[in-house]
C-alpha positions in Angstrom: 31.5 61.7 39.2 28.7 61.6 36.7 27.9 60.5 33.1 26.7 63.1 30.6 26.4 63.3 26.8 29.6 64.4 25.2 29.8 68.0 24.1 31.8 69.5 21.2 34.4 70.9 23.6 35.0 67.5 25.1 36.3 66.0 21.8 40.0 66.9 21.9 40.1 65.5 25.5 38.6 62.3 24.3 41.5 61.8 21.9 43.9 62.3 24.7 41.9 60.0 26.9 42.0 57.3 24.2 45.8 57.5 24.0 46.2 57.2 27.7 43.8 54.3 27.9 45.7 52.4 25.2 49.1 52.8 27.0 48.7 49.7 29.2 48.7 47.6 26.0 52.4 48.4 25.7 53.1 46.6 29.0 51.5 43.3 27.7 53.4 43.1 24.4 50.9 45.0 22.2 52.8 48.2 21.4 51.0 48.6 18.1 47.7 49.0 20.0 49.3 51.5 22.4 50.5 53.5 19.4 47.3 53.3 17.4 46.0 56.7 16.3 42.9 57.8 18.3 39.6 58.5 16.5 39.8 61.6 14.4 37.8 64.7 15.6 35.3 64.5 12.7 34.4 60.9 13.7 34.1 61.8 17.3 31.9 64.8 16.3 29.6 62.6 14.3 29.0 60.4 17.4 28.6 63.4 19.6 26.2 65.2 17.3 24.0 62.1 16.9 23.8 61.6 20.7 25.8 58.4 20.7 28.7 59.5 22.8 28.8 59.8 26.6 31.5 60.9 29.0 32.2 60.0 32.6 33.4 63.3 34.2 35.0 64.3 37.5 33.3 66.8 39.8 35.2 69.6 37.9 33.7 68.3 34.6 36.9 66.7 33.2 36.3 63.5 31.1 38.0 60.5 32.5 36.1 57.8 30.4 34.0 57.7 27.4 31.9 55.4 25.2 30.8 55.6 21.6 27.9 53.5 20.3 26.5 53.0 16.8 23.7 51.0 15.3 24.8 48.0 13.3 22.2 45.8 11.5 19.5 46.9 14.0 21.4 46.5 17.2 23.6 48.7 19.3 27.3 48.3 18.7 29.9 49.6 21.2 32.5 51.2 19.0 34.8 52.4 21.8 35.1 52.4 25.5 38.1 54.1 27.0 39.0 54.8 30.7 42.0 56.7 31.9 44.3 54.2 33.6 44.3 56.3 36.8 40.5 55.9 37.0 40.4 52.2 36.0 38.7 49.5 38.2 36.1 51.9 39.5 33.2 50.7 37.4 33.3 53.7 35.0 33.3 51.5 31.9 30.5 49.3 33.2 28.4 52.4 34.0 29.0 53.8 30.5 28.0 50.4 29.0 24.8 50.5 31.0 24.1 54.0 29.8 24.5 52.8 26.2 22.2 49.8 27.0 19.6 52.3 28.2 20.0 54.2 24.9 19.6 50.9 23.0 16.5 49.8 24.9 14.8 53.2 24.4 15.5 52.7 20.6 13.9 49.2 20.8 17.2 47.4 20.3 17.5 44.1 22.2 21.1 43.3 21.6 24.5 45.1 22.1 27.7 44.0 20.4 31.3 44.8 20.5 34.6 43.5 19.2 37.5 42.9 21.6 40.7 41.1 22.3 39.9 37.8 24.0 43.0 37.4 26.0 43.5 40.9 27.4 42.1 40.9 31.0 40.4 44.3 30.6 38.9 43.3 27.3 37.3 39.9 26.7 37.2 38.6 30.3 36.0 42.0 31.5 33.1 42.0 29.0 32.2 38.4 29.9 31.8 39.5 33.5 29.4 42.2 32.3 27.3 39.5 30.6 28.6 39.5 27.1 29.2 36.2 25.3 31.2 35.3 22.2 29.1 35.3 19.1 30.1 32.5 16.7 31.4 33.6 13.4 28.5 31.9 11.6 26.1 34.2 13.4 27.8 37.5 12.5 25.6 39.9 10.7 26.9 41.6 7.5 27.7 44.7 9.6 29.7 42.8 12.1 31.6 40.9 9.3 32.5 44.3 7.8 33.7 45.7 11.2 35.9 42.6 11.7 37.2 42.8 8.1 38.2 46.4 8.7 39.9 45.4 12.0 41.8 42.6 10.3 42.9 45.0 7.5 44.4 47.2 10.3 46.3 44.2 11.6 44.2 43.6 14.8 43.9 39.9 13.9 47.5 39.5 15.0 46.0 38.8 18.5 42.9 36.7 19.2 39.7 38.8 18.8 36.0 38.1 19.1 32.6 39.6 18.5 30.7 39.5 21.8 27.0 40.3 22.3 24.6 40.8 25.2 20.8 40.7 25.0 18.5 42.8 27.1 14.8 43.5 27.3 13.6 46.6 25.4 11.6 49.2 27.3 7.9 48.4 26.9 
């Protein structure tokens, strides 16, 4: 399997992948998350066209995981990481995060952020194992505050959430 930039013909499969990746939330009492609508095609297309979307593909070039990253207040922000449940626990998400970190470093960004559920094992604890730490609310940038406000408006604050960050060294 390999990581490559997302192509326009991948985008419908990414929506399906996101739905499949959300399904395990149903089993832990978060059916609203499992039933959440995936990113619309125009949003996915914007990430893809800007070179901010990567897919992990099988040998027959089928996406089984993907990541979207944006720039928020001068740092890289992971907007979405999704892995098909039948491909989970193989390091695909971590590899995609490292690809995004490389993109961030090449753009001179020294920090990556994301928002996540703190008590879901494949969310907060997983990102902590990858070196992310909780960023206290008083250190949130305006962009991070706006992201969290939008999440709260969608009802995601029903479960504990956090902003997490990880610093890295830029490419010299």
